[in-house]
C-alpha positions in Angstrom: 24.7 30.6 11.0 25.9 28.3 14.3 29.4 27.8 15.4 30.6 24.9 16.3 33.5 25.0 19.7 36.8 22.9 18.1 35.7 23.3 14.8 37.5 25.8 11.8 35.1 27.4 10.9 30.8 27.9 11.0 28.5 24.9 10.2 25.5 25.6 7.9 22.1 24.8 9.9 21.3 22.3 6.9 24.7 20.5 7.7 24.6 20.1 11.9 21.0 18.1 10.9 22.8 16.1 8.0 24.7 15.3 10.4 22.7 14.9 13.5 20.4 12.5 11.0 23.5 10.2 9.6 24.9 9.8 13.5 21.5 8.1 14.3 21.9 5.8 11.2 19.6 5.4 7.9 18.9 7.8 5.2 19.4 11.7 5.2 17.3 11.8 2.0 14.3 9.6 3.5 14.5 11.5 7.2 14.9 14.9 6.3 11.1 14.6 4.2 9.6 12.8 6.5 10.3 14.3 10.0 7.2 16.1 11.6 5.8 16.7 14.9 3.5 13.5 14.5 6.2 11.0 13.8 6.4 8.1 16.3 9.1 6.3 15.1 11.6 5.8 12.7 13.9 3.5 11.3 16.6 3.0 8.3 13.9 2.4 5.8 10.4 3.2 7.5 8.3 5.8 10.5 5.3 5.8 11.5 3.6 8.4 11.6 -0.4 9.8 12.8 -3.1 12.0 11.6 -5.6 12.8 14.1 -6.3 9.2 14.8 -4.7 7.1 12.4 -1.5 5.9 12.3 0.2 5.5 8.9 3.5 3.1 7.7 5.3 5.9 5.6 8.4 4.2 2.9 11.0 6.1 1.2 8.9 5.4 -1.9 6.3 8.3 -0.5 3.6 5.7 0.0 1.6 5.5 3.5 -0.5 2.5 4.4 -2.9 3.0 7.6 -1.7 0.4 10.0 -3.8 1.5 12.8 -7.4 3.2 14.0 -7.2 4.8 17.6 -9.6 6.3 20.5 -7.5 9.6 20.5 -4.9 9.9 18.7 -1.6 6.9 19.4 0.9 8.1 21.9 3.7 5.1 21.3 5.2 3.1 18.8 8.7 0.8 17.8 9.9 -0.2 14.9 11.3 -3.4 15.2 15.6 -3.7 14.7 15.7 -6.3 11.7 12.2 -4.0 9.9 10.1 -6.9 10.0 7.5 -5.3 12.1 6.2 -2.2 13.8 3.9 -1.6 17.2 1.7 1.3 17.7 -0.2 1.8 21.3 -2.3 4.7 22.8 -5.6 3.1 23.5 -4.9 -0.8 23.0 -1.5 -2.0 20.9 -1.4 -3.4 17.2 1.2 -5.4 16.4 2.2 -5.2 12.2 4.1 -7.0 10.0 6.2 -4.8 7.7 6.1 -7.3 4.7 4.3 -7.2 1.2 1.1 -7.3 0.7 1.2 -4.4 3.2 -2.3 -4.9 3.7 -4.2 -1.5 5.6 -5.8 -2.1 9.0 -9.6 -2.4 9.0 -11.1 -2.1 12.3 -13.0 -5.4 13.3 -11.6 -7.1 10.3 -9.0 -10.4 11.1 -5.6 -10.5 9.3 -2.6 -11.9 8.9 -0.8 -8.3 8.3 -1.8 -7.1 11.6 -2.9 -8.3 15.5 -4.8 -6.6 17.7 -4.4 -6.5 21.8 -7.1 -5.0 24.7 -8.5 -2.7 22.4 -12.0 -2.7 23.7 -14.0 -2.7 26.7 -14.2 -3.9 29.3 -10.2 -4.6 29.6 -8.7 -1.8 27.3 -4.3 -1.0 27.8 -4.1 3.0 27.8 -0.3 2.5 26.6 2.1 5.4 27.0 5.5 4.3 25.9 6.9 1.1 24.6 10.2 -0.4 23.3 11.7 -3.7 21.7 12.3 -6.1 24.2 13.0 -8.9 22.4 12.7 -10.3 18.8 9.1 -10.6 18.8 8.7 -8.9 22.6 7.3 -5.3 23.7 7.6 -3.9 27.1 4.8 -1.8 27.4 4.1 1.3 30.0 0.3 1.8 30.7 -1.3 5.0 32.0 -0.9 5.3 35.9 2.4 3.7 35.3 2.5 -0.1 35.4 4.7 -2.3 32.8 3.5 -5.2 30.7 5.0 -7.1 28.3 4.2 -8.9 25.0 5.1 -11.2 22.8 3.7 -12.2 20.2 
């Protein structure tokens, strides 16, 4: 058991984890089943995970939707504060609209559900980090340290 300073008694490990997740916001019941080493981003209702080179949008009902396929594993992801879109980066960038019908990503296929940026030679972006910088804007850190802004 862990002891926390200025408290009257021991705290069981799961209580500590639960409290930490509550402080970050969101549903503990959802988060406790979704957080893994392969989780790139988490919001109140969704998580982005990857397995090998495939990125998935995980929903509270347990459904997983393919939202990206990368050369090499995806390196970064963000879910918009209003949960209307998410972005995944690695070899290029994919922005996925979080809305029905949750169409799965298919390489080379145009779809209204997602947008692709700089994913093929000769102009490939190697994204290592990202953050939301506006309602429909991202700030990306590239391999090598360069920073780019993308609006969509």
